[in-house]
C-alpha positions in Angstrom: -9.9 -53.1 48.9 -8.1 -52.0 45.8 -5.0 -53.9 46.7 -7.2 -57.0 47.5 -8.7 -56.8 44.0 -5.3 -56.4 42.4 -4.0 -59.5 44.2 -6.9 -61.6 42.9 -6.5 -60.3 39.4 -2.7 -60.9 39.5 -3.2 -64.5 40.6 -5.8 -65.1 37.9 -3.4 -63.7 35.3 -0.5 -65.9 36.5 -2.8 -69.0 36.3 -3.7 -68.0 32.7 -0.1 -67.3 31.6 1.1 -70.6 33.0 -1.0 -72.4 30.4 1.4 -72.8 27.4 1.9 -75.2 24.6 5.0 -77.5 24.5 4.1 -79.8 21.7 1.7 -80.0 18.8 -1.5 -81.9 19.3 -1.9 -85.3 17.7 -5.5 -84.5 17.1 -4.9 -81.0 15.7 -5.9 -81.8 12.2 -8.4 -84.6 13.0 -11.8 -84.3 11.4 -15.0 -84.5 13.6 -15.7 -88.0 12.2 -12.3 -89.2 13.4 -12.3 -87.6 16.8 -14.2 -90.3 18.6 -11.9 -93.1 17.3 -8.9 -91.0 18.0 -10.1 -90.3 21.5 -10.4 -94.0 22.1 -6.9 -94.6 20.9 -5.6 -91.8 23.2 -7.2 -93.3 26.4 -10.9 -92.7 26.7 -11.4 -95.8 28.9 -11.2 -96.8 32.5 -7.6 -98.1 32.5 -6.2 -94.9 31.0 -8.4 -92.7 33.2 -7.0 -94.5 36.3 -3.5 -93.9 35.0 -4.1 -90.2 34.7 -5.9 -90.1 38.1 -3.0 -91.9 39.8 -0.6 -88.9 39.0 -2.5 -86.7 41.4 -0.5 -87.6 44.5 -1.1 -85.8 47.8 2.3 -84.1 47.6 1.3 -82.6 44.2 -2.4 -81.9 44.8 -3.5 -80.2 48.0 -5.8 -77.5 49.2 -8.2 -77.8 46.3 -12.0 -77.6 46.5 -14.1 -80.7 45.8 -15.4 -79.3 42.5 -11.8 -79.2 41.1 -11.0 -82.8 42.1 -8.4 -85.1 40.5 -11.4 -87.0 39.1 -12.6 -83.9 37.3 -9.2 -83.0 35.9 -8.4 -86.6 34.8 -11.7 -86.9 33.0 -10.6 -84.0 30.8 -7.3 -85.6 29.9 -5.0 -83.9 32.4 -2.1 -85.5 34.3 -0.3 -83.9 37.3 3.3 -83.6 36.3 4.6 -81.7 39.3 3.2 -79.8 42.3 0.3 -77.6 41.1 1.1 -78.1 37.4 -1.1 -80.1 35.0 -0.4 -81.2 31.4 -2.8 -82.5 28.8 -1.9 -86.0 27.5 -3.0 -85.0 24.0 -2.4 -81.4 23.2 0.4 -81.1 25.7 -0.8 -77.7 27.0 0.3 -76.9 30.6 -2.1 -75.5 33.3 -1.1 -74.0 36.6 -3.3 -75.3 39.4 -1.8 -73.1 42.2 -4.4 -71.6 44.5 -4.0 -69.1 47.3 -4.6 -70.2 50.9 -8.2 -71.2 51.6 -8.2 -68.7 54.5 -8.2 -65.9 51.8 -11.8 -66.8 51.1 -12.7 -64.4 48.2 -9.4 -64.8 46.3 -9.4 -68.6 46.8 -13.0 -69.0 45.5 -12.3 -66.7 42.5 -9.2 -68.6 41.6 -10.8 -72.0 42.1 -13.7 -71.0 39.8 -11.1 -69.9 37.2 -9.2 -73.2 37.5 -12.4 -75.2 37.1 -13.2 -73.4 33.9 -9.5 -73.6 32.7 -9.6 -77.4 33.0 -11.8 -77.2 29.9 -10.7 -73.9 28.3 -6.9 -74.3 28.6 -6.8 -77.1 26.0 -5.7 -76.4 22.5 -8.7 -75.3 20.4 -8.7 -78.5 18.4 -7.9 -80.8 21.4 -10.4 -83.7 21.6 -10.5 -83.5 25.4 -11.9 -80.0 25.4 -15.4 -81.3 24.6 -15.0 -85.1 25.1 -14.3 -85.9 28.8 -14.2 -89.5 29.9 -17.9 -90.4 30.5 -19.0 -90.6 34.1 -20.5 -94.0 33.4 -17.1 -95.3 32.4 -15.4 -94.3 35.6 -18.3 -95.1 38.0 -17.2 -97.8 40.4 -18.5 -101.2 39.4 -21.5 -102.4 41.3 -20.5 -105.8 42.7 -22.5 -108.8 43.8 -22.7 -109.5 47.5 -20.0 -112.2 47.4 -17.5 -109.8 45.7 -18.2 -107.0 48.2 -17.6 -109.4 51.1 -14.4 -110.7 49.5 -13.1 -107.2 49.1 -13.9 -106.3 52.7 -12.2 -109.4 53.9 -9.1 -108.6 51.8 -8.9 -105.1 53.2 -9.5 -106.4 56.7 -6.8 -109.1 56.4 -4.3 -106.5 55.1 -4.5 -104.6 58.4 -3.7 -107.6 60.6 -0.1 -106.4 61.1 -1.1 -102.9 62.2 -1.3 -102.2 66.0 -4.8 -100.7 65.7 -5.5 -101.2 69.4 -3.1 -98.3 70.1 -5.1 -95.9 68.0 -7.8 -93.6 69.3 -11.0 -93.9 67.2 -14.2 -91.9 67.3 -17.3 -94.0 67.9 -18.5 -95.5 64.6 -22.0 -94.1 65.2 -20.6 -90.7 64.7 -20.2 -91.4 61.0 -23.5 -93.4 60.7 -22.0 -96.9 60.9 -23.9 -98.6 63.6 -22.8 -101.5 65.8 -25.6 -103.7 64.3 -24.2 -102.8 60.8 -20.7 -104.0 61.9 -22.1 -107.1 63.4 -24.1 -107.9 60.3 -21.0 -107.5 58.0 -18.9 -109.6 60.4 -21.5 -112.4 60.4 -21.9 -112.3 56.6 -18.2 -113.3 56.1 -17.0 -116.9 56.2 -15.5 -117.4 58.6 -17.1 -114.5 60.6 -14.7 -111.6 61.2 -13.8 -110.3 64.6 -16.5 -107.8 65.3 -14.4 -106.1 68.0 -11.5 -105.5 65.7 -11.0 -101.8 64.8 -10.0 -103.0 61.3 -13.5 -103.9 60.4 -15.0 -100.4 60.3 -11.9 -99.3 58.4 -12.4 -102.1 55.9 -16.1 -101.2 55.4 -15.1 -97.6 54.7 -12.6 -98.5 52.0 -9.3 -98.4 54.0 -6.5 -101.0 53.7 -2.9 -101.2 54.9 -0.6 -98.7 53.1 2.7 -99.5 51.4 4.5 -97.8 54.2 4.5 -99.3 57.7 1.8 -98.0 60.1 -0.2 -96.3 57.4 -3.7 -96.7 55.9 -4.4 -96.2 52.2 -7.6 -95.6 50.1 -7.6 -96.5 46.4 -10.6 -94.2 45.9 -8.8 -90.9 46.6 -5.2 -92.1 46.8 -4.9 -90.8 50.4 -2.4 -92.3 52.8 -2.6 -91.5 56.5 0.0 -92.2 59.2 -1.4 -93.9 62.2 1.1 -92.3 64.5 -1.1 -89.2 64.4 -3.8 -91.0 66.4 -1.8 -92.9 69.1 -3.6 -93.1 72.4 -2.1 -91.5 75.6 -0.6 -94.8 76.9 1.1 -95.5 73.5 2.4 -92.0 73.4 3.9 -92.4 76.9 5.7 -95.5 75.9 6.7 -94.2 72.4 8.3 -91.1 73.8 9.7 -92.3 77.1 13.2 -92.4 75.6 12.8 -88.7 74.6 11.8 -87.8 78.1 14.8 -89.6 79.6 17.3 -87.9 77.2 15.8 -84.5 78.0 16.0 -85.1 81.7 12.3 -86.0 82.0 11.2 -82.7 80.5 7.5 -83.1 79.7 6.7 -83.8 76.0 3.5 -82.1 75.0 1.7 -83.8 72.1 -1.6 -83.1 70.6 -3.4 -86.4 70.1 -6.4 -86.9 67.8 -9.0 -89.5 67.3 -9.3 -91.2 63.9 -12.5 -90.7 62.0 -12.3 -93.1 59.0 -15.0 -91.2 57.1 -13.4 -87.7 57.5 -9.9 -88.9 56.6 -11.0 -89.5 53.0 -10.6 -86.7 50.5 -13.8 -84.6 50.4 -14.4 -85.8 46.8 -13.7 -89.5 47.4 -16.4 -91.8 46.1 -16.2 -93.8 49.4 -17.8 -90.9 51.2 -19.3 -88.6 48.5 -22.0 -89.7 46.1 -20.9 -89.6 42.4 -21.4 -86.4 40.4 -23.9 -87.8 38.0 -24.6 -91.4 39.0 -26.4 -94.2 37.2 -29.3 -96.0 38.7 -26.9 -98.4 40.3 -26.2 -95.9 43.0 -29.7 -95.3 44.1 -30.7 -95.6 47.7 -32.0 -99.0 48.6 -32.7 -98.3 52.3 -36.1 -96.7 51.9 -35.1 -94.3 54.6 -36.5 -90.8 54.2 -33.6 -89.3 56.1 -31.1 -90.8 53.6 -30.3 -89.0 50.3 -31.5 -90.7 47.1 -27.8 -91.2 46.0 -25.4 -93.0 48.3 -21.6 -93.1 48.7 -19.8 -96.3 48.0 -19.4 -97.5 51.6 -23.2 -97.4 52.1 -23.8 -99.1 48.8 -21.5 -101.9 49.9 -23.2 -102.1 53.3 -26.7 -102.4 51.7 -25.4 -105.0 49.3 -24.1 -107.1 52.1 -27.0 -106.5 54.4 -30.0 -105.6 52.1 -33.0 -104.0 53.8 -36.5 -105.4 53.3 -37.6 -105.0 49.7 -40.4 -102.5 49.1 -41.7 -100.5 46.1 -43.3 -97.7 48.1 -40.6 -95.1 47.4 -40.6 -93.4 44.0 -36.8 -92.8 44.0 -36.1 -96.5 44.0 -35.0 -97.7 40.6 -36.7 -100.6 39.0 -33.3 -101.8 37.9 -32.1 -101.8 41.5 -35.2 -103.7 42.6 -34.7 -106.2 39.8 -31.1 -106.7 40.7 -31.9 -107.3 44.3 -34.6 -109.8 43.4 -32.2 -111.6 41.0 -29.5 -111.9 43.7 -32.0 -113.3 46.1 -33.3 -115.8 43.5 -29.7 -116.9 42.6 -29.0 -117.4 46.3 -32.1 -119.6 46.7 -31.2 -121.7 43.6 -27.7 -122.2 44.9 -29.1 -123.5 48.2 -31.6 -125.7 46.3 -34.4 -124.0 48.2 -37.5 -122.3 46.9 -40.1 -120.3 48.7 -43.3 -122.0 49.6 -45.3 -119.9 47.1 -43.0 -121.0 44.3 -43.4 -124.7 45.2 -47.2 -124.3 45.3 -47.3 -122.6 41.9 -45.2 -125.5 40.4 -47.8 -127.9 41.7 
C-alpha cells in the first residue's frame, strides 16, 4: 500500500512540475477594468473557442474522463500542443495532462481530479483565463429551425453515399433509442424523402458524416474519426482477406468483428450524445416523456425539432420559451402555406 501511495504522489508531483512558464503573459499588468475587453481580443468567442478545441486531436488526447474533456480545457484558454501537453494561449503556461491507465482506478481518479483543478490553477496568477472561461452560452450549439436541421441531416446523409455501408454490421437502432418510426418520420420530412432503409440515415441523425479519409466516419462535435473496416460483416471479411488466405496456404485468418453503435462511438462528452454541462432553456425536453431526462443531447433535440410531439403544458420542466418557439414555428409554417386553423378564421370573422 505504501508503494501504491508513493506512485500516486509521484504522478501528481510530475503533473505539477510539468506546468512551467515559457513567455510573459500579455495580460500580466492588465487592470480589472481592462480584463474583459482584453479577454475579448484574445479570443473569448465561439470562433476562437473552436480553434482551441480543434487542437485536441485523438492522437493527442486519449483515456481522459468526461469531466476533463477538450471542451472544458478549451473554455479555460488551453490548446493541446502535443500528446498530453497543454499550453495557455495567453499566459503561455504549460500543463501536463498525462494520466495513468484507467485500470489503475485509484491513481487514475486522483490524477484526473488533480488535472481538472490544474486546468484552472496552472494559469499564471494574473492570467485572464483563470477566472474568465468562455461562457457556456457562447459555445452551446445553435438551436436551429426545422428546415435547417433537415438540411444538415441531408448534407451528412449525402456525404456518405460513396461509403459501402451495406458491408458494415450495425446494432439495431432501437438499442440506442432511435426507433424505426423516428427514422421513417425523418426520412419523410426531407424533400425528396430519403431512403429509409439506408444505414446512412441513422448515422446522419446521430451527427456522423463521411470522414476526410476513405472508409471513415467523422463527428464535428467530438472530432472523432472511426474506421469502418473495424465493423465489416463476415461476408465482407471473407472477400477482403481471401488473398491473405491464399498467400498463407489457406491458413485460417481469425478476426474479431464488431457491430457499429453510432451512439457509443462518440466521445463520452460529445454534445451529440451527452447533454450540455449547464444548458440554456433551448435544450429542455419537449417530449413530455417522464422517462426522458429534462435535458437532452443534440441528436434528440434535432429529432424533436424535425418531428415535434403534440404540444402540451402539463409538465413543469417544459420551458415557456421552448413552447413559444414551437408555436412560432408552427405559425410560420401555416403562414407560408397560406392556411389558417378554423379557430383563427372564425375569430377574424
